[in-house]
N, C-alpha and C positions, 0 to 999 in steps of 0.2 A: 518424372514423365511416370511413375510411379501409379502418383495421386488421381492422374488423367484414364489412365486407364482401372483403375478403381468406380473412379466417378462413372463410367457407362454400367459397372455392372452396381452400381449405389440408383441411377436413372431406371436398372429392369424390375430390381427390387421394389423401387417405388410402384409400378408399372404393376409387377404383379402382387404388392400388399391391394391394388385396390382390384383386383380381379379385370383383370384391363385385357385379354386372351382365353374367349372361348376355345376350346379341346373341341379339334377337327380329327375328322378318321384322317387322316393322312399321320397325324400325330400318334395317333393309335395304335396306328399299325408300326412303328417309327415300337412304342414299347412292346405291343406285343411281341413282334424280333426277338427285343430285349429278351424280354419273357424267356421264349424258346431258347433264345441262345444261353440260357442260364440251367435250362434241360439238358441242355447238353443237343439241341440242334442250332445250327448254324447256318443260318442263309447267307449264299452268295450274294445276292440281288434285293435288292428293296425289292421284297412283295407285290407281284405285279407288274412292276417299272426295272427291265434291266437297262436303263442307262441309268441307275442308279445303283452305287453298292451301298454292302449291310456296313462299311466304316461309324457309320455314326450311330446305327444300332448297335454294336459292338461296344461303340463308349458312352451311351444309354444303359449294356449290361452291367459296368463297372460300375456307375452308379447307382443302379440299382443294389447290387452286390452292399455296399455301404449306409444307403440312407433306406431301402424298399423300393419296390415298382410301387413308385407315385408320380402324379402326371409336374406334381415338381423339378423331380431328380430330373427327366426328360428335361428342361429347364434352364435346371439350375446346370445342363453341361453344355446348350446354348450360350448361357452367361461364358463361361468361364473359355467358352471356343471364341464368344466376340471378343472376351479382353486380352486374349492372345492375339485376334487380330489388329484393334485399335494400338495396340503397344508394338506387333511389328512394321504399320502406320509408321509407326515414329521414328522406328528404326530404319525404315528406309528414306523420309525422309532426309535426315541424318548423314542418310550413305549418297544420298543419293545427291540434295541441295546443302551439307554442312550447313546447316540451321537447326541451333537446337528449340532457337526461338519462335521458326518454322516450325517443329515436328512438337511441342505442343500447341500450336494452331492447326495441324492439321490433326494432334490429338483427340482435341477439344471438339472440334466439326462429325468425326465417329465417333464419338461420346454420347451426344446429343443430337444424330444425324435427324434426317424425315422419317415418318414414320412408316415410310414402307420401308425400310431397312432394318426399323426399329422391331416392325412385327416381325420380317421373317428371319432376324439373328436374335431373336427372343421360343418362335413355336417354331420348333422339328420340322421339317416337311423330310429332311430325310440327307441333306447333306449341302445346303446354303452356308451352312456352318463353318464344315469342312472346309469348303469351296475357297470363302475366302481367307482363310489362314495359311492353305496350303499355297495357292496362290498370294500372297504376298512372299512367302517365303520363295516362292520359284523367281517373283522378282526380285530380291535381292539374293541370291544367288547366282542370280545372271549379270547385275549389277555390278557382283563381287568379281567373279568369273570375268569379266570383259576388263578390270581395272588389274585382274594376277593373273592372266590366263597358265602360267607353267603350272602351277599347284593341279594336280587329276582329282583328291577326291570330292571338292564340289562340284565337277562333273557330273561322278558314280551319284552323290546326295540330291543334285538337280533330280537328274533320269528318276530316280527312286522316288522323288516327291509326284515329278507329274506323271508316272505309271499311276502310282496310288492316288493324286487326284483325277485322272482318265477313270479310272473304277470308282470313285468314289460318287462322281458327278461328271456326266457328260461336260457340263458346263465349265468346269474347270480346262477346259480348249482356247476358252478368251485367253487364259493363260498362260498354257502350254505355246499355244502356234507363234505371239509375237515373243515371249522370250528366247524361245528354242529357235527361233529368227535370229535371232544377236546370239544366244552362241553360235551359231555359224557361224556366223562375223567372225567371233573372234577365232573360231578354228581355219577358218581360211586365210585370217591372218598371221593368225600364229605357225610356224614352219616345224615348231618341233612337239614332237610327242601327239600330233595329227592324228593318226591312227590306234594312237593308245586311248588318247579322250574320247574318238568316238564309239569304242567300242566299249567304255565303262561308262557313256550314257546309257547305249544301250543295254547292255549289263543292269542300271541301273532301276531303267524301263519296265524288264524281265520280271524283275523283283516286285517293285510297284505295283506292276499291275496284271502279278501273279493268279490272282482269281479272275480277275477277265477273263484273262489267258486262258487256264485250266481251263473255264466253262466254253468258253468258245469250241476247244479243241474234243470235247466230251458234245458237247449239244451242235455246234456249225457257229461258222463266224452271222452269215444273211443271218438269220435272228436279233444278234445281239447287235448289228448294222443297222436294222431297219431299226431300233427302238432307239439307236444312237440318232436318228436322224429324224424323232418324231412322231413315226407309228401310234405309239400309245396314244399321240391326243390330235393323231390327223381326225378330223370329226368332215373332212370335205367344205369346202368353201364357194358358194355359185361367185360366176364374175370370176374376176384377176384375182388368185388371192395373195399376189406379191404384192397387190397391187390397199389390199386388204390389210397385208402384215406392215405396208408402209404409214395407215395411218392411223393403224394400232401405235407405233413406234411412236411418229411423230405429236399425237394427237394424244392417247395411252401416256407411252415412255415417258415422253419427256416431261408431262405437268406433274406424276406421281416419283419421277424420279428427283425433280427439284424440290418436292412436298406441298406442289398444290391443289393435291386431290390424294384423299386415300386410296389404296390399291384397291376396296372394291367397292370402290361407286364413284359415282361423276358428281362429285360437288364440292364448290373451292374453301378453300381451307386458310383462316387467317389473312383475307382477304385485302385490311388496311395496309400491310406489311405486305403483303403478293409486289406489288411497283421495286421497297426498294428490296426485296430480293432478287426479282426478276435483272435488278441492273446490276445486283454485284455477282450473280452468275457471268450476265453477258461481259460487266467489266474482265472477269476471268476466264472467256471467250479468247478474247482481242486479246489481249496480256500471253495468253498460251500462243497463241500461232504466233504472234508477234513477236515471240519469241526467239520460235521456232526459226523464225525465216532470217532474226538477228541474233543469234544469243552473247550473252554479254561477254566480256574480256575472258574469264574467270576458266568460260564453258562448262559451267559446272548444272547440271540440270537437265542440260542438254540431251543427253540418252532417257532418261529417269523422263522428261515431257513426252520423249516418242514411245519409249515403252507404253506408259500411261493412255496415249492414245491407241497404240496398237489396242492396246485393252479393249477400249470402248469401239474400233473398228470391225474388230473380231464375233464384238458379240452384238451390234447391230447388222452384219452380211447374216451370222448366224439365225437372227433372228425373222430379217427377211427373206433370207433362202429357203426356211424350215418349217415344219409346221408350226414348231415351236411359237412360231410370228399370231399362230394367233390367242393366242391368250392375252384380252385385253391389261388381266389385271395389277401388271409390272412387274412381278417377283422372278423374271427374265433380269431384270435393270437392276437387280443387289449389286452386281458386283464391281456398277459404276461408283456406288458409295466412297470407297477406295480414291480413285481417281480424281471425283471432284472432293475428296476434302485435300488430296497431296494440295492438288494445284490451284485448288482454294487457301491455301497456308502460304503458298509461290507468291501468288499476284499481289498478297497485303504484305508479305517481306520484300519484295520486291518495291512496293510501294511508301515504303518503310526508309529503305534506303534511299532511295529515289529523294522523298521530301529531307532526310533526314529526321522525324518526330516518329518516337515511338510510338504515339496515340494513335499512328494510322489502325492500328490494331486496333481499336477500338469497332473499325470496320466490324469486324467479325462476331460483333456481338445483334447485327440484321439477320446473318443466315441461322445464329444462334436460337434466338427468340421468335424467329419465323421458325424452327421446327417445335419447338415446344410448344410453342401455340398452337399449331395447326394439330400436333398430337392431341393438346388436352380437346381442339374444337372435337377434334375425329373418335375422340372415347365419349366424350357426352354427346355429338350426336345418334351415334349405332345404335342401332338395337341391342344390340347381339357383342357391344364392344368391341377391340380391333381384332378384324376377322381376316382370316387367308380366302375366304369364297365371296368370287366378284357376284355370284350370281344368289339374288334371296334367299332363291329357294331354300337352298340349302341350310340357311339362316334356321338354327333350331335352340331354342334355349333350353340349356345347359340343368338350369336351376331344377327340374327335377330328375334331372337321371336315377337319381337315390329313391323317387319315391316309387320311378319306372321300374327301376329292382327289386324292389318291394314287392310292388301289386302282379309281375310275374309270380318272383315266391312266392308266395300267398297260392297261387291258382294253379302253383306244378306244371308253369309254361318255361320251360328249360329250353325249347327248340320252336323257331322257325324260320319265315321269312320277313324281308325288309329292306329298307335301300342303304347305297352307300354309305350312305353319313349317320347311320343308326346303327349299324351293323357290329363295327369295331369298337368306337366309343364302348358299347354296351358291354363288348364284349372283355374289350382293358379292363373297366370300371369292373366288371362283377367278380374279374379275377378267370377269366373264360368260365362263368358257371350257367351263363346266360349264352347262348351259342345263334344268331338270327344271321338267314346267309342273305345275299344280300342280291335278289333275281326279282326285286320290285323295282321301277323308274320312280324318279323322284320331278325327270323335266317334265311340265305340263303339257307338251305337244305326246309327252310317253317316251319319248325315243331315253333307250336304253342297251348299251352296250356291256356281251358274259366280261368287260377287264375289268370290271365293279367289282366282281367276285375273285376275290386276289387272294384266298389263300384256300387250295383242294381239300386238307382232311375237315373242315369244316365241312364243307358239303356231306362228304361220308359221315358224320357225327348227323347232323339233320333227317338226312335220309333213313338211318338206321331208325329214329327217334318213332315211338308210334303213334303220336300228336306231335302237330304245328301252329305258331299263333303265326297272325298276318301283324304287325305293323309300319305304317302309311305316317308320312306329314304332309301337310301344305298343300294336300292330293287331294280334294274335294271329288272332283272325275275319277282319280282310279276308286276314293274309296264307293260308291257308288257303284263303278264297274265290279267292283268285288262282290257285294252286296247282291246284284243282278247275280252273275256268276254260280257264286254260295246257292242261292236259290233256285235255280236252274239245273244244278246237281240233289238239289231236294235232303240239304245238308243242314244242322240248325246250328247255331253261337251265338257264342256274346259279342257285347262290348262295350268297352272302356276308353273316357279320355282325357290323359292325364297331358295338362302342360301341350306341346306339338304336338303330342305324339296322339294317333286314332288306334287301340286297341282292337282287333278282332280274336277271338281265343276262345276254346271251352268249345270245338268242333264235336258235331256228334260222329264226326268222320274225318281220316287226314287228306288234307288235296291237297297237294303239290302247284304250284305255279308253272307248269308247264303244261297242266289237265285242263287250265283256265284261259292261255293263248300267252301267260307270261315268261319273265325268262330268257327269252327270247334276243338277238341281236336287234335294232330294230333302228335303224336308221333317222 
C-alpha cells in the first residue's frame, strides 16, 4: 500500500515537472503568511478570510525553514498532505470494509484522481489538503470508537481533530457533523462513562479550536460566524439564490467531481471514454444504495457507507444553503474524492466476490484512464495550465514575472497599486521588495471589493512612499480610464507593456486611487 501512496506523489511530481500549475494570488498569500511566521508574526487566520486558519501557512513555514521560501516548498507540503490522505484512505477501507484488495483499489483511485482533485491537492489555497487528511482521521476514529466505545483516548483525539479541522477550514464540517453524529450514537448506546467521554470530547475540541476560540473571545463571535457562513464570497445573487446554487451543484459540481470537465471552464474532457466513466459511477451509485437497503450478512461496511454518504449530504446542503454555492469552479466538491474512491473500490470488490473473477478489478482501468486522459487534455488545452481561476480575466501569463520585477527595480518603482491577482504573487516572488496593494478592479464591469486588500501593513508602506506606480492586466477600459484621470489631474507619466502587465510609472506627482474614484467597494 505504500507503493500506491508513493504513486500519488510521483504523479504530482510529473505534473510539477511539466510546470502544470500557475502560481496564483491565494497561494502567494499562503507563502507570505509562512514568511511572516518565520519572522515571528503568526496570524490566526488566512489573511482576509477568517473561515480558514493558518495551519497550512504554519506547515509551509516549516518547509521554508528547510528548503527556503520557494513556490515548490508550498507545493511539497501539499504533496505530503495528499500522500497522507491516500494512505489513510486505504487504512479506512481496511478498517471499514476489511479488504486489502479494495484498499489498494481505493488508493489507486485517490492517487490518480480527476483533474479537480489533482489541482486542489497540489496548489495551496489555504486548507484543502489539511481538511482532507483531518477528515479521513475523523472517519477512522469514529469507526474505531463505534467498534470499541470503552476506550477514552479516542474521544479526546476526535475532539482535538474536530476542533483543529474547524479552525483550519470550515469545510471540515462536512466530516465533523456525520462523524459527530456517529459518536453521539455510540455514547447513547454505551451506558459506561458516558459523561466522561462527552467531557473528553469537549476538552479536545477546546484544545484543537483554541486559536479560533481565542480570537472569538477577543474580537467577537459575530464576524467569525459570518465568515463561516460565506460572507467573504457573498456577492449577491439575482433571482432565487437556492435555484442558482442548485444548478451550480448539479451542472457544475457533478461534472467536475466525476472528471467530465476542468474546474476553470465548461469544456468536456476525454469524451470517448465519458460514457464508460458515467456507466462505472452509475453502477457505483446503484450498488451503494442497494447495499444500504440490504447489507450483506457480514454487515461490514454498512456504517462506513452511511458515513461517506453523510459527508456528501452535508457538503451538498452546505453548498445549497450558503453563499459558497455561488462558486461554480468545483473546489468545494473536492472532499467527495474520498467517498467516491472508497465506494468505487467497494463496488468493484463486491462484483469480484459475486462473480468469483479477479479480472473484474480491470474495471478500475475505466476511471483511472479517464482521469489521466482528462488531466492531460485539460493541461494541453488551457492557455495557463491547471488553474484555480474560473474567470479568464484572472488568467495571467506568469512567464513574465521575473521581467516585471527587473523592470520595476530598474525604474525605482517599489510601491504602487494593482489588482488582487498581481499584488501578492509580486510581493512573494520579490521577497516583499515590491509592494503593490490591490486597489484596482480586475472585472470588466469594474466591480471591486475592499476585501481584495488582505494585508493592512502593505497599505502603510505604500501610503508612506513618495511615488507609486500602477499595474493593470487584461483591462483596456480601465487603462483608458486611468489615462483620462491622470490627464485631468495634469500629471505626466510613462507606460510599458510586459506580457499581460500594463505598467503606468514615472509619475510627476503621486496619485492615489481614491483621488480618481477607485479603491472603494463597487458591487
